[in-house]
N, C-alpha and C positions, 0 to 999 in steps of 0.2 A: 592489516586491514586499513584502507584510507580513513581520513578524518572526515566525519560527516556532522551534520547539524544535529545536536542532541534534542531529543524529545523527552519532556519531563513528565512524570507522574506527580500527584499531589504531594506524596511523601518526599520526592526528590526536590520539589519546589520549597517545601518547608525546610529541608536540609540546607538549601542555598540561603534562604532568609536568616537561618540560624547562624550562618557564618559572618553575617554582616556586623561590622563593628558596634558594640553596645546594644546588641540585640537582646531583649525585646523593646528596650527603651527607645530605639531607633525606628520603631514601626511608623510612628507618625511622619517621620522624614520620608520613608519609602512610600507611604500612602500619598504624601504630597506630590512626589514625582509621578506616581502612577496616574493620579487624578489629572494632573497638568497634561500628561500625554494623552489621556482620553479626550480632553477638551480640544488639544491641538488637532488630533485626527478628525474629531467632530466638525471643527470649523473648516478644515481643508476639504473634507469629503463632502460635506453639505453646507456649502458657504451661503445658499440662499434661505436656509431654514431659519426663520426668526423666532418660532415658538418651540420650545423644548420641554418634554416631560422626562424626568430622570427618576426611574424606579428604583429605590434603594432598599436593600435588605438590612439585616441587623448586624452583619459582620464586617470584616475589613473590605470586602467588595463594595458593600454599601458606603463605607468611608470613602473609597475611591470615588465612587459616584457623586457623593456630596461635594468633594473637592472639584470635581469636573463641573458640576452645577454652578459652583461659586465662579469658576473661570469663564464659563459661558455667559453668565450675567455680567461679569466685567467687560466681556466683549460686546456687550449691548444687546444680549438675547433675552427674551422673555422666558423664564425657566420656572417650571413647576415641579417641586420635589414630592414625590409620592413615597411615603414611609410605609413599608410593608407591614410594620408592626401595628399601624394604626387601624388597619382594616379597610372597610369600603370607604374609599376617598375619591375626591374629584380627580379625574384623570386629565382634565383639560382637552384642548383640541390642538394637539402638537402637529408641527410640520416634520418633526423627527423625535426619536425616543433613544434615551440611553438605558440600556438594561444593565443595572448593578445589583440584581437580586441575589444570585448565587455566585460564589466564586469556586476556586479549585477544590475546596473542601467538601463540596456537594456530592452526595451519592444517593442512589435510591430514587424514590418517587416523591415529587413535590406534594406537600400538604395541600389540602383543599384551597385554603386561602392563597397560597403561592400559585396554585394552578389557575385560580381566577385571574391573577395579575398577569400570568403569562398569557392567557387567552385573550386578555384585553390588549396587551402589546401586539399580539399577532393579528388581532382584528381591527387594529387602529388604521390600517391601510397606508402607513408611513414608513420610511426607512428606520430600521432599528440598528443601534450600534452597541454591541455587547462588550461588557468590561471583563476581560481575561478569557471568557468563553461563554457561548450562550447558555442562559440559565436552563437547567434541566439535563444538561450533558455532563457525564462523568469525566472529569479531566484526565483520569488514569487509564480509561479504557475506550472512551467514545461511546459507551453504552447509554441508552435512553430508556428509562423505566416508566415514564408518564409524559406529562406536558412538557414542551420544550419551546424556546424562543427561536423563531425563524429570523436570524441576524442577516442584514446586508453586509456587515463587516464586524470583525472582532479585534480589539486591542488587547494583546496579551503581553504580559511583562516577563522580562528577562530572557524567555525562550518559549517556543512553541510547546503546548502540552499534547500529549498523545491523543487526547479526545478531540483535538482540532483537525487531526490528519487521519484518524481511523473511522471508518464508518460504523454505525450511522451518524455519529457526532459531526463528522467533516461536512456533511450535507446541510448542516445548519449554521455553520460558522461564517459563510461569506467570505470576503476578502480578509485575509489575517495580517494585521500589522503587528510587528514585534517591537516592543519598546524597552529600551535599555534603561533600568532604574538603578544601576550601579552595584549589582550583585555579581559575585564570583560564581564560576561554574563548578558544579559537582559531577561525579560520575553518574551516568544514567544507564538504564537498561534497554534503551531503544534509540535508534538514530534515523534521520531522514536521508535518504540517498540523494546525491547530487549528481549532475551529469559527468562530473570528474571521475566518477567510478570507472568509466570506460578507459581512463588511462592506466587502470591496472590490468586491462586485457593485453596479453602478450601479442606483439605484432611480429610479422615474418621478418627475419633478418636475411642478409644476403647469403649466409651459409645454409639457410633452411631449404628443404625440399617438400614435395607434397605430403610426405609421411610425417615428418618432423613438425610440420604446421598444424598437425591435428587430424586424425583419421576417425570419423564418426560412423558408426554402424546403426542405421535406422532399421528398427524391427517393427513391422506394421503391415496394414493393407489387407483387404479381403474384397470379395466381389461386391461392387457398389460403394466401397469405401476407399478407393484410391487416391482421392484428393488430399486427405489429411497427411499421409506419409509423404506425398509429392511436396506439400508445402513444408514439411519438416525437413526433408532432404535439401531442398533448395535454400531454405533459411540457414541451414548449417553451412552450406558453401558461401552464401553471402555474408555470413558472420565470420568469415575468413578461415574456415577449416580447409585444409589442403586437399582432402580426400573424403568422399562419402560413398559408403556402400549401403544399398538398400536390400534387406531380406524380406521377401513377400511371397505369398502363395504363388506357386508356379503358374496357375491359371490366370493370374493377374498380371504377369510380367509383360505380355504384348502391350498392355495399357501404359505401363511405365516406360517401355522402350520408346513409345511415341512421345511421352511427356517429358522425360528427363534425359537430356543428352549427356550431361557432364557427370551423372551418377552411375555407379557400377551397380548392376542388379544381379541378384542371386536368388534362387528358389529357397523358401523358408524351410529349413530342416527342423526336425524335432530336437536336435541337439546343436546348440549354436557355438559350442566351444571352439570349434576350428575357425569359423568366421571371426568370433570375438577375440581370438588370439591376436589377430592382426590389427585390431581397432585400438584406438586410444580411450574412447568412451562409447557408450550406447545410449540410444534413445528408443525406448519401447513403448508402444501403445497406440499411437495414432492409426485409426482405422482397422485395428487388429481383430476386432470382434470379441464376442464374449462366449465363445464355444468352450467346451471343456478342454479341448486340445490347446486353445489359446491361453486358458488359465493355467494350465499345467506348464506351458512353456514359460509363462511369466514367473511362476514359482521357481522353476528350474534356474532360469537365468539370474534372478535376484539372489538365490541361494548359493550358486555355483561359480559365478563369474567375478573374478577380482578385478573389475574395472569400474571406473565412475559411471553410473547410470541415471539418466534422468527418466522418470516414470509418469506417464501422462495417460489421459483418456481411458481407453479400455483396459489397460494394464492396471489401473487403480480399481477395477471392479472386483468385489469381494477379496480385496488384498488384505493379508493378515501380516503382523509384525513377525519378523524373523531374525536370525543371527547372521546378518548379511555381511560378506567379506570385504566389501568395498564401499566407497561413498555412494550415497543414494540421494537423489533430489525428487521428491514427490511435488506435482504441481497441479492440485486440484482447484476447481472452482468450488463455489459453496455447496452446490448440490452433491459433488463428489466427496468433499470433505464430511458432509453430513452423513453419507453412507459409510465412510471409514469410522465415523465416531459413533454411529448408531443413533443418530437424532435427525431431527427435521432440518431442512435448508434454512427455514425461517429462524430456528434457534442459532445456527451458525451465523447467520446475517446479523442477528442481534448481539452476538458475543464473539465477533471475529477474533479479537486478540486473545482471549481465553481459548478459543478453539484451535487456533493454529499452534499455540505453544503446547496445548494438550497433545495435538497430534505429533509434534516434534518429539515429545517425551515418550509417547506410546510406541513410536515406530523407530525411535532412536536414529533419526536422520534429519536431513533439511527438509522442510516443507514450506512450499511457496504457495500461498493463498491468493489466487487471482482476483483482480478487481481494481477499481480506480485508485485504491490504496493497497497495492500489492504488498503483502506482509511476508517476510522470509524469515522463519525461526529455525533454529538449531538448538539441540539439547546443550544446556548450560552456557549458552552465549546470548549476547545482546540481540534483540530484534532489529531487523532493517526493514525500512518502509520505503517503497519506490512509488512516487506520485507525480509523474512526469509527463503523462500522456493525455490524450484527448478522448472525449466520450465516443469518438468514432471507432475506437477499439472494440467496442461492444458489437461485434459481428462475427459470423461463423468463420472458423479457421485461424483466427489470431493466436489462439492457444496452441495450435500446431506449429505456428511460426516461432512462438516463444520456446517450444521444446527443442527445435533445432537450433536456436541461438544458444540456449544453455548447454546442449550437447556439444556444440563447437567450443564453448569456453572451457567446459570440463576437458575436452580433448587437448586443450592447450596447457593443462596442468594447473588451472586454477582451483584454489580452495572451493569446496562445494558451496558453502553459503555465499561467498563473494561471486562465484560464477552465476548463481541463481539470481542474486540482486542485480548484477551487471546485465545479465540477460533481460530481466524485466525492464531496466533502464533502457537498454537499446531498443527493445520492442516499442516501449512508449515514446521515446524521442523519435523513432521512425514514423509514428503517427503524426508527429508535428512536421517532420521533414518531407513526408510523402506529398506527392502532387495533388492527390485527392484528399479532401477533408470530408465534405458530405459525400456519401456514396463510396467511401473507402472500402475496399475489399482486402482480404489478407495478403494477396499478392503484391499489392501496393507497398506494404511493409517491407517485403524481401527486396523489391527494387530500391527502396530508400535507405536499406541498411549500409551499404558501402559509404554513403555520404555521412551517415551518423558516426560510423567508426573511422572515418578518415582523419 
């Protein structure tokens, strides 16, 4: 597994602090560095702000804020410190605010007095710079149980916290600045994927042929739903698979013959064993439909075929855990994961981290939860987070493209979790490389994939 940027929980951050020499006597030294970093970012980011309000809680986060206030005053700024313990206080008329109310140890819902302070910060109509992470965000999960600060930027110490990159917390953090305060790293259970993950994708060598480069069998399609498997098949080819076969209902094959020149088309049998024997991986679900025949086919494929399989779209409908013989990658969005777990999509959206980990354990396979913070979980392994794309990815068909990319990477023999995370990264980077930003359609991603993988 490549080295990625570690993402810290509150407990992991405490472990890193505890390893610092002379801890806990050295806490003031660490706070001094942290507070000075906050002031430095504040002055660089908001140089014309002359009046500052610094809202300080009672813990170490508040201590960081007070040191930042001191440094802002030394820089000639007019600074008002609001002590959360005092209660109703003068908030001033600031040009900018430092939020030092809660730190990494915060969980749950803010009390009424803290909620009032958070609301005043949000209603001030000026930029807010949060210390470590926005107050109200759970550092370990990104969950939000009540009021939360809407920060324009956050200064976090030592390393990013999970709550800064996992939704919904990520939506409140703004631009994240990571400040080195002299701590050593510790092992974490989550990492942020970097573009360099694509270096791990096998490339074709001069001895390869179209079969050794990876053969993907795409299983999908039904009348009126031919677009999804077409996108999946072409994405697999553009993701460097050497050979792609599409198994689709016979009545839809004339449509695919017109759309897909480079893809081999075969009528979809009730038993895929013979077709699958020639493939390196399968991608099942796009446009497949939810008929009883389709559901039976999915169950048989997953239970009987000992090949890596990416499972998406209709193949996720009413899916049950099984004793599957080969690697499986499920790629649900929040609504699909909600159905798999028997809860609402709102519950999954509020608890993305817990939901994807629960699904990975329940289905005993890799689960990729799509979103701006794509989460890739595997039983007993660290979580991978891919957050490299643009909001333009929120359009129909991009999930089908992702399925094809992951299928291609699985066909090249990649580890299932790494293939899923690399597939997410490739899809997201394609949104940046695509010629279209506004008005991007899924096909634009396919066209951009060769540039991303070059």
